[in-house]
N, C-alpha and C positions, 0 to 999 in steps of 0.2 A: 851438278844439277841441283836446283833448289825446289824440288817437288816432293809432295807427300806420296806415300804409297798406300793404296787401299788394301783391305783385307785379302783380296784375291790376287795381289801382286801387280795390279794396274797402277801406273803412276797417274796422279791427279794433278792437274794444273791449277790455274787461277780459279778460285771460288769453287773448287771441287769438280770443275768441268773437265772431262777427260780429253776433249778435242782442243783445249786451249792451254798452251804452255804457261809457265810461271811468268813469262815476259808478256803474256797477252796475245801471242801469235798463234794462229791456227796451226794444228799439226795432226798427223795421223797417229793414232794410239798404237803403241807397240804391244802386240798380242803374242809375241814369240814365247813368252813364259807361261801362257795359258795352255792347259791340256786340251788335246783333241777330244771333242765331244760330238755325238750325233745331235744335230740341232735342226729344229723345224720351226717355221713361222707360218701363221695363217693370217691373211689379210682379206678384207672385203671392201667393196664399194658398190655404188649404185648409179645407173643411168636411167633417169626418169624420162618417159616419152609417151606419146599418144598411143592408144590401143591399136590404131591402124598401123603404126610403125612396128609394134611388136608382132602383129599378124604378118606383116611383110617379111620380117626377119625369120619367123618360124616357118613360113611357106617357101622361103628361098626366093622371094620375089623382089629383093632389093636390087636396084640397078647396078650397084658396084659388085655384086656377087654374094658369096656366103659369108655373112657378117661374123657369125660366131667362130667359124674356122679361122678366118683372118685375124680376128681379135685374140683368139687363143694363141696363135703362133706369135703375134706381137707381144703378148704378155710374157710368154716363155722367153722370147728374145730380150725383153726388158730386164727380166730377172738375171739373165746371163751377162748383161752389159751394165749393170747398176754402178759398178766402180768407175766406169767411163762417164757416167752421168752425174754422179755425186762425188765431189772431189775427195772427201776424207774417208770414203768407204774402201774397205779392203777388197782386193780381187780374191774371190772365193771359189773353191772347186764345188760347183753346184752339182749335187747328186741327183736331184729330181725336181721338177716343177710340174704342178697340175693346176691348170686354169679351168674353172667351170663356171657355168651360167645357169641361172634359174629365173623364171618369171616370178615377180612378186608385185602385186597391185598394178600400178601403172609404170612398171619399169623392169629392168634387168638387174639382178644382183650378181656381181662378179666376185668369185672367191679364188684366191691363189694360195697354194700350199707349196712351200719351198723347203728343200732339205739339203743339208751339207754335213760333212765331217770336217770340223775346223775348230780353231781357237776363238772364233767369234761368231755371232749369230747372223741370221739371214732375214731379219726384220725388214731392212730397207729393200732387199730383193723382192720380198713378198709385196710390199707396198708399191714398188715400181711396177711389178707385174700387173697389179690391179689398175693402177693409174694409166698405164699405156694401153691395156686392154680396153678400158673405158674410153680413152681418147680415140682409139681405133673404131669402136662402135659409133661414137659421135661422128667421126670423119666419114664413115661409110653410109650413115643415115641422114646427114645434115641436109641433103638435097630434098628430102621428103618431110623432114620434121625440124623446123627452125627453133622449136621451143624445148629441145632436150636439155636436161640438167644433169651434170655429174656431181656427185656428192657422197658423203658418208664414208669416205675412204679412211680406214682405220685398221690397226693391228688387233686381231681377235685374241691370239695367243701365241706364245713362244715357249718351246720346250727344249731341254737339253738333257741328254743321258750319256753317261760315260760309255765309251766305245766298248762293245762286248757285253753290256748290260741290256736287260729288257728286251 
């Protein structure tokens, strides 16, 4: 193998990209040598909408049902299925997922917190949870609000702590 190794034991491929081998081919990074750590990632995103739409969501008056309950379950499911959606993601033992919503201005802010004990992080799982929750809100409300906008999806933080610490 003609690949450099980073300081933490990961092999780096072409141009220092961990998901590209020396030959330029995509590959899944080998994390077998990384220690198990308690890892957490927090992601957020936003669905902008009319005030009337927010009121319908909060009052339970949306024709398709309880928007936030369905979006919460969709976000949790997305976190659990991330490796099936994104080809080079590892299948991880998800320890917990919390998807929450809050009104902010003319929209809903969605936050996902995902935890695992593994050799790699759960950033993609948190981002997938927010993304799918936002898409679910959109799907359930599109009949009454054609102008909704999904945006601002980003990772807020990620942490890792050795197992047994903190």
